[in-house]
N, C-alpha and C positions, 0 to 999 in steps of 0.2 A: 432500226435500220431494218430495211424490206429483206423477205426472203427468197431464195431464187425460186423459179418454178420446175426446176428439175431435180431430179433424185439420183444421187451418185450412191454406187454399191461399193465401191472400194473404200475399206474399213480398216487397211492394214495399219499398225501401230508403227511399224517401220519406217512409213512415208513422214510421220509425224517426227519421229525421232531425228529421222534425218534433216529435215529442213529445220527443226528447232535448235539440231546440235550445231547444223551450219552457221546458224544466226547468231547462236552461244558463244561459239569459236571467235567469229568474227568480231562481235562487240569485246569479246575480252582482249583479242589483240589490239584492236583499237585504244583501249583505256589502258593498255599496259605500254604501248608507242608513246603514249602522250606524256607520262611521266619519264619514261626512259631519255626520251629525246630531251625532256626539260633538264634532266642530270647531266645530260652531253653540254648541252648550252650554258648551263650554271657558270662554269669557269669564265667563260667570255663575258657574260652580261648580268651576272647575278640574278637573285630571285626577287625582284621587286614587282608590287602588282602590275606595273605598266608592263611588263614583260608577259606576264601571265595573260594578262587582257588581250595582248596583240597577237598571242599565240592563241587564243580561245577564239579570236576574231578569224584569223588563217584558217582553223579546223571548221568552223561553221560555215565558212565561205567556201571552202573546197567540198564540204559535205552538201550543202544546196546546189553546187555544179554537178556532183554524183548524183544526186538526187533528179536533177534536170535530165541526165544523161539517162538515167533508168527509166525515167518517165517517157521521154522520146524513144527509146528503144523498145519499151513494152507495148507501147500504143501505135507505132510505125511501121513496124516490122514483123513478119511473122515468126512463128515459135522457132523453128530452125535457124531463120536468120538471125533472130536473137543470140543464138546459142554460139553461131558462128563469129559474129561481133565481139561477143563477151570474151570469146576464147582468145582473140587476137589482142584484146585490150589487158588482159591477165599475162599472157605470154611477153608481153613488151613491159609491164611491170616486173617482171622477174629481172631485167637488167637493173634496177635499183638494188637488188641483194647484195651482199649483206647491208643491212641498213648502217650507214655511219654520216658523220660530218664530213662535207668536201674537205678533201686537202688545200693545206694553206690557206685558210679562211680566217679573215679575224673582221669586228665590228669596226664600223668607223668611228673614229675619235673626234671628229669636228661636225658632226650633223647628226640628226636624230637617227636611233637604229632601227626604225619601225620597219621601213621597207626592205632594209638588208637583212632583217629576222624573216620578213615573210619570204622573201626570195631563196634563203639556204635552208627554210622548211620545205619549200618548194622542191628544190633540187635533190634535197636528201631524203625526203620519205612521200613527197608528193605523189607519185604513181600508185606505191604499195596503198598508202592513204585514199586513195581515191578508189582502188578497188574495193576495198574493206568498207567504205562508205556506200557503195552501190549496194552491198549484200542486202541489207536490210527489205527496201522496197522492191529490188528485183525478185528475190528470193521468195518472198511473199506473193507476189505478183504470177511466180510460176506455179505457186503452190496453189494458187486459186484456178490455174488451167489445167492440173493434173487428174481431176475426175475424183478427189478424195469427199467423202462424206464430211469432212467439215470445211472443203474448199469455198464454200459460200460465205464463210467469214474467219478468213486468215489471221486477223488481228490479232488473235490470242497468242499468234507466234513472236510479236512485238514484245510482250513479256518476259519470253525467252531472250530475246537479244538484249534487255534493259537487265535482265538478272546476270548476264556475261558481263554487262559494262560493270554492273554493281559489284561483283566478285574480284574482277581485276583491279578495281579501284582500290578496293579495301584489302586486297592481299597484296599489292605491290610494295607498300611501305614498311608493312610488316612482316612480310614472308620472303617476297622475291628479292627486294633491294637489301636485307642484312644477309643474306645467304649466298648471293650469286653476284660477282663482279660485272662492272659494265662490260667488258669484253664478252662476257658468257652470256649476258643478257641478249647482246645484239645477235650472238649466233642462235641462241632457243628461239629468239622471236622470229628470224627468217626461216628456222625452221616449222616453227608455228604457222608461217605464212604459207609454206609449200602444204602443209596439211589442210589449209582453208581451201586453196587451190583445187585439192583433189575432191575435198567435199562438195566445192562448186561444180566441180565437173561431173561427178555422181549425180548432183540435183539436174543437172542440164541433160545428161542422159535419160534421165526419167521424163523429163519434159520432152526430148528429142521422140522418144517412144508414143507421147501421147498424141493422139490424132488432134489436129486443130478444133473439130468437130466439138471436142469436150469442153470446151471452153464455156464459162457459166455464161449463161444467157438470162436476163433478169428482165422478162417481158413484161412483168407486171410491175414494175419499179417505177414510179414518177421522174426518178434521175437519172432512167437508163439513157436519155439522149444528151442533157446539160445539166450543168451546175448554175445555181442564181449566184450572181456578183455579191450579193449580200452575205450567203453562208460562206463564200470563201474568205470574204473580209472578215467575220465572225471567226472562221479558223485562226486567221492571221491574227487578230488582236487574242485570241486565248493561248497561243504558243508565242506571241511577242512579250508579254507581260513576264511570265515565269524565267523566260531568258534574261529579260534585263534585271529582274530580281537577283537572279543567280549572281551574277556578275556585281551588281551592286552591293549584294551582302557579303559576297567574298572580299571586296574592296575593303568594304566599311569594316567588318571584324578583324580584318587583318591591319588596320592602319589605326582605327579610332577604339576597338575594345580591347584586343591583346595580340601581340605580335609574336604567336606561339607557332613553331613548325609544325606543317600539316594540317593547320586548323582549316585550310580551304577545302579538305576532304568531306568535312562534314557538309555544307550546304550541297555539294554536289552529289553525295550518297543521299540525300532526301529528295533532291532533285530528279534522280534515276528511280528511286524507291517508288514515287508517284506514280511513274510509269507501270511499273511492275505491277502496282494495284491496281490501276485505272483498266487496264488491259486485260484484269484477270477474271475469273469467274464471279469473284465477289464484289465487283465492281457496282452491280445495281444495287447492293444493301449498302455499301460504303459512302457512294457519293452524295445521296441526300442526306446524310449523317453530317457529311462535311462543308454541305452548305449552309445547315442549320447552325452548325457550331463556328464557323469561320466569324460573323460578327461579335460572337461571345468573345473571341480572343483576340480580333483584329480592332475595335474599337477601344477598349481599354487600355490596350498595346500601344496605340497612337497617340492615345490620349497621355500616359505617363510619359512617353519617350520625349513628350513636347514639353513636359512638365519640369521633372527633375529627375534624369535617369541617374543621376552622382550618387542616387542614395542606395543604389543595390550594386554589390559586388559586381564583378566583373563577368564571372559564371553565371549567374542569375540573370543580368541583362543579355549576355549571349542566348542563354536559353529562350528568353522570351522574342529576341530576333529570329532564333529558329524555329519555334512553335508559329509565329506569324507567317515566317515563309513558308512553312509546309503546309498549313491551312490554304494559302493563298494559291500554291502550285498544283495542289489536290485538287481545289474546284476548277481551276482552269483546265487542267490535264483530263480532270473527269468528265467536264462539257466536251472534250475534244473525242475522248474515247465515247461517248454517251451519242454524239452527232456525227460518227464516221460513217462515211459513204458506202455504198456496195462497192464490190470490187472492181468494176468497171472503172471506178474514180480513184481507185487504191493510190496509185503512184502521184496523182494530182494532189491528193489529200497529205501525203508525206513530203511532196515538193513544197506544198506552202508552208507547212510546219516547220520545215528546213528554212525557209526563206525569211519566215518570221523571226527563227532564232537568230539567222544571220544578222538580221535587222538590229534585233534587242543587243548584241554584241557590237555593233556598230555605233549604237546609240549610246552604250555608256563609254566607249571608250573615244569617240571622236565627236559627239554632241554634249555629253554630259557635264564635260569638265568648263565647258565654257558658258552653259547657262546655269548652273546651279553652283551656289557658294559653298555648299559642304557635301561630303559624301553622303551623309546621312540622307539627304534629299532624295 
């Protein structure tokens, strides 16, 4: 990744804390909202893998739309106009609070409930989820334009975002759900959303006070004008594979290995952990090691899985799958982090990642069942 040609004198730690904290809170709210709303839907639809996959497709699709909005907003409007437009969107989203299922709603009994589920999710949490989803690319783009001495490479803030996701994912089933009822969870989440809106407002105020001239101009960067189509497809492939593997493994271990409650958390935890690692300062040392070790794990695993997996107890077979999955996503996400672009193309980078993630979910939900004979494929 190229370095900017301008020097930034602002070295305030408070700015890093503000922007990283905003991303942390946003990601935490997102990964609390998903299981919270799953609990609300459970009495209506049950907890089958098909329901989980449909919810994931909805979340990934809305995430892509939010990333597209952030990309268009940050590339086609001046900084102050961005603040004004996003403020209006946030104010409209407050109409959805407190989050709850629409009244007198029930799934269809004579048809596939997939589209009903997507529409229900949109009505209940669509607007707040959209705002939360825009936070990661938009806040990082704003940070790139405030003149901080690390503004030339704001991608490390993405680690804070995924750390928030990881903390919320692990704390909800073990701390939040046992201690707080659903009614209190909805109220607490809505209050947390108001806190996030306040943090975004403070970030917007920092950007508002920053002159447009402070935006980073990377005159020496060969990618300053455009990105090659090959590079974009490379990013897409590197994001598509982990997304598809995540849903495939989740479905596989829930149906073919062990039907254990909350077992789906483990693959998602590894998926998020990989992002935290590859966008951290240790990535340069860890990624080459993962590339070298992956064949040592993957090739024997594939060979044994096709020969006679029944020889192993279910927990050992599960560990083998999780190891193979972790090494695969670490290599893919490590390559993404290694090949990240300059801040000029930051929102394009995240937009392609989200689009590929959405494609991965759609492939597993709508295509894979018709072309594969078994879930393991």
